Residue, then its C-alpha position, 0 to 999 in steps of 0.5 A: x680516108x682513115x676512120x677509127x671506130x668503136x661500137x657494140x655488137x649484140x647477138x640475141x639468143x636466136x636460132x634456126x633449124x639444126x643448131x649444131x651448138x644446141x642440138x635443136x630443130x625448129x624455125x626462126x624464133x626468139x627463145x629464152x633459154x639458159x643461154x644469154x645474149x652475147x654483147x661484144x665491144x668492137x674496135x675497128x678502122x675503116x680505110x676508104x677511097x672516096x670519089x665525088x661525081x658532084x657536090x652531092x653524090x659520090x662513090x665509096x670503096x673501103x675495107x673495115x678491120x678490127x677486133x671484138x671482145x666479149x663483154x657479157x653473155x655465155x658462148x657455150x662449150x661448142x663455140x665456133x672456134x673456126x671464127x673466134x679466138x678463144x671464147x672472148x675475141x673474134x676478128x672483124x674484116x669486111x669490104x664495102x662499096x656504095x654511093x654517098x649522097 
């Protein structure tokens, strides 16, 4: 089965412990700072294999691939360049498996 999708990812202004991008120490908390929450529009495609054990139970195995583009928010000067393409895009790639009811 092939399933295209469109969604929104929202990354609030969270941080934990030694934050290499802000140079702060602490514990999990939400903090209002000069940084905004990041909002990304995500386009992706799921390619999955389905197997039905019974009419109401089955197994699913799949891969999700796509790209996310920044709609709003400030990434900062030291953005995680190893996982992003510039400051505006990042790839989406995931594998999943589970039971369907």
